[in-house]
C-alpha positions in Angstrom: 106.5 85.5 97.0 103.8 88.0 97.7 105.1 91.2 96.0 103.7 94.7 96.5 104.4 98.3 95.4 103.8 100.9 98.0 104.4 104.5 99.1 106.5 105.3 102.1 108.3 108.4 103.0 107.2 110.0 99.7 108.9 107.2 97.7 107.4 104.5 95.5 109.0 101.2 96.6 108.9 97.5 96.0 108.5 95.0 98.8 107.4 91.5 99.8 104.8 90.6 102.3 105.8 88.3 105.2 104.1 87.1 108.4 100.7 86.7 106.8 101.0 90.1 105.2 101.5 91.9 108.5 105.0 93.1 107.7 106.9 94.2 104.6 110.4 93.5 103.4 111.7 96.6 101.6 113.6 94.7 98.8 115.9 97.6 97.8 116.9 98.3 101.4 117.5 94.6 102.0 119.6 94.4 98.8 121.7 97.3 99.8 122.3 95.9 103.3 123.2 92.5 101.9 125.4 93.6 99.0 122.9 92.6 96.2 122.3 94.7 93.1 119.9 97.5 94.2 118.8 98.4 90.6 116.8 95.1 90.3 114.4 96.5 92.9 113.9 100.0 91.7 110.3 99.2 90.6 108.2 96.1 90.1 108.8 96.3 86.3 112.6 96.5 87.0 112.3 93.3 89.0 110.2 91.5 86.4 112.5 92.5 83.6 115.7 91.5 85.5 114.7 87.9 85.2 115.2 84.7 87.2 118.5 85.7 88.8 116.9 88.7 90.4 113.8 86.7 91.4 116.0 84.2 93.2 117.8 87.1 94.9 114.4 88.5 96.1 113.5 85.1 97.5 116.8 85.0 99.4 116.4 88.5 100.7 112.9 87.7 101.9 114.0 84.6 103.8 116.9 86.4 105.6 115.9 90.0 105.5 117.9 92.3 107.9 115.7 93.8 110.5 116.4 97.3 109.3 114.6 96.5 106.0 111.4 95.2 107.6 108.5 97.3 108.8 104.7 96.9 109.6 102.3 97.0 106.6 100.3 99.7 108.4 103.3 102.0 107.9 102.8 102.3 104.1 100.2 103.0 101.4 99.6 100.2 98.9 99.6 101.0 95.2 98.8 98.8 92.3 101.5 96.1 92.4 102.4 97.0 88.8 101.4 100.6 88.5 102.2 101.0 84.8 101.9 97.7 83.0 103.6 97.3 79.6 100.2 96.3 78.1 96.8 95.1 79.3 94.8 92.5 77.4 91.5 91.3 78.8 90.3 87.9 77.6 86.9 86.3 77.8 87.3 82.9 79.5 84.2 82.2 81.7 81.2 80.9 79.8 79.2 81.4 83.0 79.6 85.1 82.6 78.4 85.1 79.0 75.3 83.1 80.0 74.6 85.3 83.0 74.8 88.5 81.0 72.6 87.1 78.2 70.0 86.0 80.6 70.1 89.3 82.6 69.7 91.3 79.4 66.9 89.3 77.9 65.0 89.1 81.2 65.0 92.9 81.2 63.6 92.8 77.6 61.0 90.2 78.6 59.9 92.2 81.6 59.0 95.1 79.3 57.1 92.9 76.9 53.2 92.8 76.9 53.5 89.0 76.6 56.5 87.9 78.7 55.8 84.2 78.6 55.6 84.1 74.8 58.7 86.2 74.3 60.6 84.1 76.8 59.7 80.9 75.0 60.7 82.4 71.6 64.1 83.6 72.9 64.8 80.2 74.5 63.9 78.5 71.3 66.4 80.8 69.4 69.1 79.9 72.0 69.5 83.4 73.2 70.0 82.4 76.8 73.0 80.1 76.0 76.6 80.6 75.1 77.4 81.1 71.4 79.3 78.1 69.9 82.0 80.6 68.6 83.0 81.3 72.1 84.6 77.9 72.4 86.7 78.2 69.3 89.4 80.7 70.3 90.1 83.1 73.2 88.9 86.6 72.3 90.2 89.8 74.0 90.5 93.6 73.8 93.3 96.0 74.7 92.7 98.1 77.8 94.1 101.3 79.0 97.4 100.6 80.7 97.7 104.3 81.7 94.5 104.1 83.8 95.4 101.9 86.8 94.5 102.1 90.5 95.5 99.9 93.4 93.8 98.8 96.6 91.9 101.3 98.8 92.1 103.9 96.0 88.9 105.9 95.2 87.5 105.2 91.8 86.2 108.5 90.4 83.3 107.7 88.1 83.3 109.4 84.7 80.7 112.2 84.2 79.4 110.6 81.0 78.2 107.5 82.8 75.3 106.9 85.2 75.7 103.1 85.5 78.3 101.9 87.9 79.6 98.3 87.5 82.6 96.2 88.5 83.9 93.0 87.0 85.4 90.2 89.2 88.5 89.0 87.4 92.0 87.8 88.1 95.1 88.2 85.9 98.6 86.9 85.1 101.7 89.1 84.7 104.1 88.0 82.0 107.6 87.4 83.3 109.7 86.9 80.3 109.4 87.5 76.6 107.6 84.9 74.5 106.4 84.3 71.0 104.7 81.2 69.6 104.4 79.7 73.1 102.6 76.3 73.4 100.1 75.3 76.1 102.9 73.2 77.6 105.5 76.0 77.6 103.2 79.0 78.4 103.4 78.5 82.2 107.2 79.3 81.9 106.2 82.9 81.0 104.0 83.6 84.0 105.6 85.8 86.6 102.6 85.8 88.9 98.9 86.3 89.6 96.9 89.3 90.8 93.2 90.4 91.4 91.7 92.5 88.6 88.6 94.7 88.7 87.7 95.6 85.1 85.5 98.7 86.0 82.7 99.2 83.5 80.7 102.2 82.7 77.9 99.9 81.6 75.6 102.4 80.0 78.4 103.8 77.8 79.6 100.3 77.0 76.2 99.2 75.9 75.7 102.4 73.8 78.9 101.6 71.9 78.7 97.8 71.6 75.1 97.6 70.5 75.7 100.1 67.6 75.7 97.3 65.0 77.0 97.1 62.3 79.7 99.3 63.8 81.2 97.7 66.9 84.8 98.4 67.8 84.6 97.2 71.4 83.7 98.7 74.7 85.3 102.1 74.0 84.9 104.7 76.8 82.9 102.1 78.7 86.1 100.6 79.9 88.8 103.2 79.1 88.9 105.0 82.5 90.0 102.6 85.2 91.6 99.2 85.8 92.1 98.0 89.4 94.9 95.6 90.3 96.1 94.3 93.6 96.7 93.9 96.4 99.8 92.0 95.4 101.4 89.8 92.8 101.7 86.2 94.0 104.3 84.1 92.3 103.2 80.6 90.9 105.2 78.7 93.6 102.8 80.0 96.2 99.7 78.6 94.6 99.2 74.8 94.4 96.4 74.8 91.8 95.5 78.2 90.2 92.3 76.7 88.7 90.7 75.8 92.0 90.6 79.2 93.7 87.4 80.8 95.1 86.5 84.3 93.8 84.3 86.4 96.0 82.5 89.7 95.6 81.4 91.9 98.5 79.6 95.2 98.3 79.7 97.4 101.5 80.8 94.3 103.4 78.0 92.0 102.2 78.8 89.0 99.9 76.9 89.3 96.7 78.4 86.5 94.6 81.0 83.8 94.6 82.6 81.8 91.8 85.8 79.8 91.1 88.7 80.0 88.7 87.7 76.5 87.8 85.0 78.0 85.6 87.5 79.2 83.1 87.1 77.5 79.7 90.4 78.9 78.4 93.2 78.7 80.9 95.9 81.4 81.1 98.3 79.0 79.4 95.8 78.6 76.5 95.4 82.4 76.3 99.2 83.0 76.2 99.6 80.4 73.5 96.8 82.0 71.4 98.0 85.6 72.0 101.6 84.8 71.1 100.9 83.0 67.9 102.0 85.9 65.8 102.8 88.5 68.4 105.5 88.9 71.1 104.5 89.2 74.7 106.8 91.2 76.9 107.7 91.2 80.6 105.3 93.3 82.5 102.2 92.7 80.3 99.0 91.8 82.1 96.4 89.3 80.8 93.0 89.4 82.4 90.8 86.3 82.8 87.5 87.9 81.9 84.7 88.1 84.4 83.7 85.0 86.4 80.0 84.0 86.2 77.9 86.2 88.5 80.9 88.5 88.9 79.2 91.9 87.9 76.3 94.0 89.0 74.7 93.6 85.6 74.3 89.9 86.2 73.2 90.1 89.9 70.8 93.1 89.4 72.5 95.4 91.9 72.3 99.2 91.5 75.5 100.8 92.8 75.8 104.3 94.1 78.5 106.8 95.0 80.2 105.8 98.2 79.8 102.0 97.7 82.8 99.9 98.5 83.6 97.0 96.3 85.7 94.1 97.5 87.0 91.5 95.1 88.8 88.6 96.7 90.7 85.7 95.1 91.7 82.9 97.4 95.5 82.9 98.0 96.0 86.3 96.5 94.0 88.7 98.6 91.4 91.5 98.6 91.2 94.4 96.2 89.0 97.0 97.8 87.9 100.3 96.3 85.3 103.0 96.9 83.3 104.5 94.1 83.1 108.3 94.0 80.2 109.5 91.7 78.5 112.6 93.1 76.6 113.0 89.8 74.7 109.7 90.3 71.7 109.9 92.6 71.4 107.2 95.2 68.7 104.6 94.6 65.7 104.6 96.9 
């Protein structure tokens, strides 16, 4: 299933894309017409929490939807597929991103040095351009702001305290049923679906907080203002191999980077197993993958400005497109 949340006629509704996303099945309308429980489809969270019986009902409704419950996608406004997640945890899974960020950071330091060649050699000898060995030991993560969520085509209003716009190309899983002490082998049973995730980053604010050693409690306000999800949630039966999907970034229609979900060192199954060791994960929680290598402007050297349109695309899921609104940031020359 390719499940969406949308606005139509002033109501927030849950639907499923059909006909290559050209048309929508309104699941609540279809359920009412077919005599199925309507409450299951009151919201995306209601559907997730209702469990496998409701999910099977949704599949049946999609396959034989009454014509009165089907309309053109152009007739609605897409929202984030899960507008109010129960929780958001963002993990760090791509070693390529760590390497790219380290290299980008130290190249900036080197360029300001009176002796760049010597400094580069020293940093290389110290292993500063590589991935710390500790990364490979256990998935690390931070809690994000579940109240600050936007969907596809929404404007992202940049916070006034930041003058450094950045996106992060990620994807995510949505937890489908409660789990605790899951194993790598059983973790997939708890995945409801996949979506595209833009972990918007006020990079200057983030760096100000995270480089304040010895006090470092995470990205703080650098990542507290916006999480982008969409355009849909795709259930696992729609994706043959989730770890062979192309991840593409475009800025103002121009491709600026491309990666693959194959670059994840920790799979979602490993993340779920680690996160649920001593904590319970609940239906409607979202777990982010972390940024793919080359998946942010900090790595590629772009300077973004107000009005720029960022498109993140994950093969088999779709495109999450947003425009940045930041009138307080001057356009680069």
